[in-house]
N, C-alpha and C positions, 0 to 999 in steps of 0.2 A: 253591464256588470255593476253590482252594487258596491258601495264603499265598504272596505274592510277596516273595521276599527281595531287598531293594534293595541290601544290602551285607553284608559278613561280620560287622558288629556289630549286625545285627538278628536276633534269635532268637525262636523261638516258645515261649511258656510256657503254663502251664495257664490263665493269665488273659488270654491273647491275645498278640498281637505287640507287644512293647515294646522300645524302644531301650535298649541297654546299651553303655556305653563299653568300648572295647578296652583291655586292659592296656597301660600305658606311654604312653597318649595323654593329654596334659594338656588340661584345659578352659580355653579362652581366652575371657574376657569383655571384649569390646571396647565402647567407648562413644564417643559424639560429643558435642561441646560443645553443639551446637544441640539435642540431645535431652535435655539436662540440665534437669530441671523446677525451675529456680530462678525467683525472682520476676521477674527481667529477661526471661528467655525467655517466661515465662507471660504477661507483659504484651504482649510484642511479637507473640506468636503466638496471642493470645486469639481472633482471628477465624478461625483455621485449622480446617478440617473434613475429614471423610473421605467427603463426598458423592460420588456418581457423577457422571459428566459430564452425565447427563440432569438430575439434581437440582440440581447446581451451576449449570447454565445453564437453569434453569426459566423458563417464560414470564414470570413476574413480574420475575425478575432481568434478563432480556434486555430487557424493555420499559423498565425504568428506565435501564439502560445506554444504550439507543438514544436515549432522550430527552435524557440528559445529554450524550451524544456529539454529537448534532445541534445542541443549544444551543451547545456550546462551538465547534463548527466554524463555526456561523453567526455567532458574535460575536467570535471570536478570530482575528486576522489570521494569526498563526503557524500555528494549527491548520488554517485554510482553505488557506493556502499549501502546507503540507506534504502535505495530502491531494491537492490539485490537482496538485502537482508529481509525486507518486507515480503518479497516474493518467496524467499527460502522458507521463512517461518510459516506463512499462510498456506503455501502449497505443500511443504514438506516433501515426502517421497510419493505423494499422491494419496488418494482415498480408495478404500476397498468397498465394493458393492456388497451390501447385506440385504438379502430378501428375507423378511420375517417368515419363520417356519412355524405355523400353528401346530400346537401339540395334538390337535385333533386330526391332523393330516396323517395319512399312512406313511410308512417308511419309503415306499416307492416315490411318492410325491415329494417327500423331504429330500431324497437323493436327487430328484429332478431339479429342485431349486438350487441345490449345491452345484449341480452341473452348469446351470445357467450362470451362476456366480463365477465359476472357473472359466467359462467361455468368454464372459465379458472381460475378465482380467487378462486373458490371452489376447483378445482383440485390442484392449487398451495398450498392451505392450507392443503389439504389431504396428499400430498406427502412431506410437509414441505420444499417447494422449497427454500424459502428465507433463512431459517436457513442453508440449505446445501450450498447455494451460499456464505453465510458468511464464512462457513468453507473453501470453495474453495479460498476465498479472503485471508484468513489467510495463507493457504498453499502456495499461490502465493508469499507472502512476505517471508515466512520462508523456503519453499522448492524450490521456483522458479517457480512453476506451480501448478495450481489447475486442477485436473483430475477427471472426473466422467463419468460413462457409463450410457447410456439411455437403460433401460430394461423394459420388460413387467412384472408387478407384479400383479398377479390375486388377491392377498390378499389386495390390496389397496382399501380403502374405497371410491371408486369413480367409476362411470360407465366407465371412460377411464382409463385403468390400466397402463398407462405410469408412470414409476418411475425413479428416479435419484439415482444412487449408487456412491457416492464419493469413490475414491480409492487414495492411495498414489502414489507418482511419481515413486517409485521402481517397481510398478506393470506394468507401461508402459515400456515394455522391450521385447527384443527378447529372454530373458532368456539365456539358455545355448548355444544358437546359436549366441549370441552377437558377438563372435570373428570372425564370418565368414566375416563380413564387405562386404556384397554384394553391388554392385552399387545401389544407391537409397535407401538403408536401413540405418537408423540412429537411433540406440537405441530405438526400439519400433515404429518407424515411417518409412513408406515407401512412397517415393515421385517419381513423374515422372521427365522427363527432364526439366520441367519448375518450379520445386519446389512445385507443387501442391500435397497435401497429397492424396494418393490412399487408404491407409488403415493403421490402427493402430494395434499393437499387445499388448494384455493385458494378464498378468499372472493371473491364477485363484486364487492364494493365494499370500500373501505378502512373499517375500523371507526371511524376518527376523522373521517370525512366528516360535514359538517353535515347532509347529506341522508339519512344512514343512520339510520332510525328504528325498525327492527325487527331481530329476530335473523336473522343471515345464515346461510344454509345453504351449507356448503362444497361445491365441485365437485371430484370426484376427477379427477386428471390422471396419466397414465402417466409413468414416469420419463423416457422418451425425449421427452416433450412439454414438459418444464420444465427450465430452466437454473437450477441451484442452485450458486452460486459462493461458497465459504467456506473458511476455513482450519481444518483439523481438528487440534487440539492434543492431544486425549486420545482413547484408544480408546473406541469407543462413542458418540462425539460426533456428533450429527446436525444441530445448529444452531450457527451461528456467533455470536460476540460481537464487538463493535467492536474493530478493531485498535488504536485509540488508548485502550482501556480503562485500561491502566496509567498513562497520561499525564494522565488527567482530574484527579486530585488535584494534580498538578504545575502544570497550567494554572491551577487555582484559587490556588495559592500565588503563581504569577507575577502574577496579577491583583491579589492583595492587596498584594504588595510594590510593584508599580507605583503603585497608588492611595495607599499610605502615603507613598511618596516624593513623589508629586505633592501630597498634602495638606500635607506638611511644607514643601515649596517654596512653595506658595501662602500658607501662614501666615507664612512668613518674608518673603514679598514684600508682604503686606498691612500688616505692621507696619514702618513706616519707621524708627523708632528707639525707644529706651527712655529715659524720664526717671527719673533716680535721685535719691533724697533724700540730702543730706549731714548730716542731723540725727542726733544720737546716739540710741541705742535708748531712753534714759531720757526723751527729749523726748516730751511728751504730744501726740499728733497731734490730739487734740480741741481743743487751744488754738489751732490754726491757723484762719485765716479760711477761708471756703469756697473762695475763689479760690486759696488756697495748697495745698489738698489735691490728691492725684494724680488727675487726670482726663485724658480725651482732649483733646489739644491740636491744633488745626488748624495745618497748616504750609503756607505759600504758596510757590509756586515763585519762586526768585530774590529772596527777601525775608529780612531779618534777623528774628530772633524773640527776644523778651525772656522769660525764664523767671522764675517766682516765686523768692523768696529761698530759698537752700538747695537748689536743684535744678540738676542738670546733665543733658545729653543725650548719648547715644551711639547710633551707627547699628548696627542689627542686621545681623550678617553672615549671608549665605545660604550654608548648607553642604549644600544638597540639590540634586540627588541626590548621594549620597556617592560616594567613589571605588570602593566595592564594588558599586555599582548595575549597572554594565555587566558586570562579571565574574560576578555572581550570575545575571543574566539569561542570559548565554551558557552557563554551566554547567547551568542548569536546562533550557534549550532543547536542549542536547546530550543530556541524559538523556531528554527527551521524544522526541527523534528516534530513539533506539535501538529503541524498540518498533516503529517503522516501517522500520527498517533504512536510514535516511537518513544519509549522512555530514554532518558539521557544515557544510561549505561549501554544500551543497545545501539543508539544512534552514533555515539562516539566510539563504540567498541572498547570502552575503558570504564571499569568499575572500581578504580583505585580509591575514589572518594566515598565509596559505599561501605556500610557495615552490613552485617548479615540481615538485620530486620528490614532496612531500607531496600536491599536487593530483592527480598521476597515481596515487599509491597509493590515495587515497580513491576515485577513479573506478573503479579496477580491482576493488576489493571490491564497490562498488555495482553494477557491471556484472554480476558473478556473481549478485547478488540478482535483478536484472532478468531474467536468463536463466532462473532457476528459476521466477520468478513467471510468465513467459510460458509455460513448460512446463506449469504447473498450469492456466493458462488454456486451453491446447490440450486438456488432458485433461478438464477439467470443463465447458468451454463449447463450444469450437470443434468438438470431435468430435461433439457432439450436433447442432450447427448444420449441419455438413456432412452427417451421416447423414439429417437431416430434409430438407435441400434436395435431396440426390441421390435420396432415396426418392421425391420428387415428380417430379424432372426425368427420372429413368430411365423413368417410366411414360408419358412423352409420346412417342408414336410418331413417328419421322421427325425428331425434334428434334436428335438427335445421331447420329453414325456408330455403327452397330450393333457394329462391331468395337471401336471405342474404348470404347463403353459396357460391353462385355463385359470389357475389360481393366481398367476402373476398379474392378470388383468385387474384383480381386486386388491393388490398389495401396493403399498407405497414404499419404494426403495429407500434404504438408509445408506449413509456413507460413513465409513469408519476412517477418520483421518489419523495421521501420525500424531501421537500424543506429545504434547510439550512436556519435557521433563521437569519434575519438581525439584526445587532447590535442595530439599531434605527428603530423600526417598523413604528413609525409615519412618519419619513422622507421618508421611502420607499413608504408608501401609498400615501404621498403627491406627490412624483414623478410619481407614477402610474396615479394618478388622472390628473396631468398635461399632461402626454403623451396621455392618452385617450381623453382628451379634444382637444388636438392638432392633434389627429388622426395620431400620429407617432407610435402607436401600436394598438393592438386590444384586446378585451376581451379574445378571444381564446388564443392569444399569452401569455398574462399575466397569465391566469389561467393554461396554459400548463407548465409554469415555476414552478407552485406550485404543479404539478402532478394532476391537477383536469381537468376533461373534461368540457368544457364550456357549452355544452348542458345539462349535468347532473346538473351543478350548477344552470343554469337558471330555470330548472324544479323544483329543490329543493326550490329555492327562491320563485317561483310562488306558490308552495304548502304551504310554510310557511305563505305567505301573505294571501292566501285564508283561512287557518286555523285561523289566527289571526282575520280576519274579522268575522269568525263564532263565535269566542269567545268574540266579542265585542271590539276588539283592533284595530278597523279600523283606528283610528287616528294615531296610531303608524305605521300601515301597509302602510298608504298613505304618511307618512313623508319621503320625498325623499331628504331632505336637511341634510347635515352633515358638518357643517362649520369646516374648518380646522383651528385649533388654531395656532397662531404664535409660532414657536419653538424657544427656546433659542439657542444661538450659541454653538459651540463645546467648546469654552473656558469657557463659563458659566457652562456647564455640568461638565467639568473637575473640576472647582472650587467647585461645589456642592459635587462631589464625594470625593474631598480632605477634 
């Protein structure tokens, strides 16, 4: 093989190809403060390593993080609230399947597509799909990954017996064979040379069950039969770590600070007062009678008390919690919330420090996060669910229209999620009205943001208008005008709220 010249400053010599600087080119040696090996950096980055994603997220590391994360979420109100809120907002009440209905398709085909949507919705309710996905979202935050197996359940109350069985991350494992470390096998996941998953390995029971008394033999599962929902932060990463991992030390600090403040306040409350001696230091305390020495003195409510000679009493002032207590907790919780992409008002459940503009700004950034999170849910979870469901449903002869079933093969399903409410509904609708009038958007695009199929919406509106005419409400049904009232400014709204 000949020498490949990468640039004009690479030349071939008798000793091989060696780099040689071009004349007139100065050598620049750059440096970074963080890379300076001084004592401070050495101490701060003492735990840094160059491990791969597989080694950094080894089974032992993930097991410890899972245990700590579950413990913190189960015992910390803030941690539990943040995780639950994240799952509530992202999952909402579930998503609705929308199959695009081409205008060129006949009415029979379009009705067939609507039937498929209705049947999927009925199946999702029968197998409790959205509640299980909510559980997987919580597990993704606390365990690092949500895992579920797609199985056939003949007892399911639906013609299509597909069911979803959520399992914990410990069951996605090679079990006792874990230490073999075969090439391409990473703790329950087998991949090819390109990193594509070939199969998963699932333990039939949880290793932590009290009834598990023997070595568990893993069951191989094809990729299309298992839902594996996790956040991939590094190339080559195949298993997830808890999303609240960076916050675990902060939660511990928060607990210690709260307990220290409480202990100080209790100590101050237990000691009613302090009795001080007025004797000079030269006075020999051993010369005092036993009754004159400093002891605990009972104080009776509503009574005068006589003290020994040379003693006076003062009340202990309670200074706990200190003025920095609230500020410290809020700052720490804001830092905790960042790893979950939660704004302060949602993380704390308190927007008392916000004004109208800052509240809207926080929600807009959070809404973007929710949209991205739902996109990854569609890619990693709902796509497999739909493929498995349609794979079984399409084999049922006479269940769906043949033409509609053939068209589904060429369609990409869409998912209509529960819309996040706008802070100011009237302003949002005014913006929509302007965009529709200027034709910078369409009715389908706007309703798709609300999780509503535009054709279903128009059919429902037509049915309502027809019924209103039948009931003698024709004047209302024909009223197409809806004047937009001029809205007050944000400053005026803030003044009203104040």
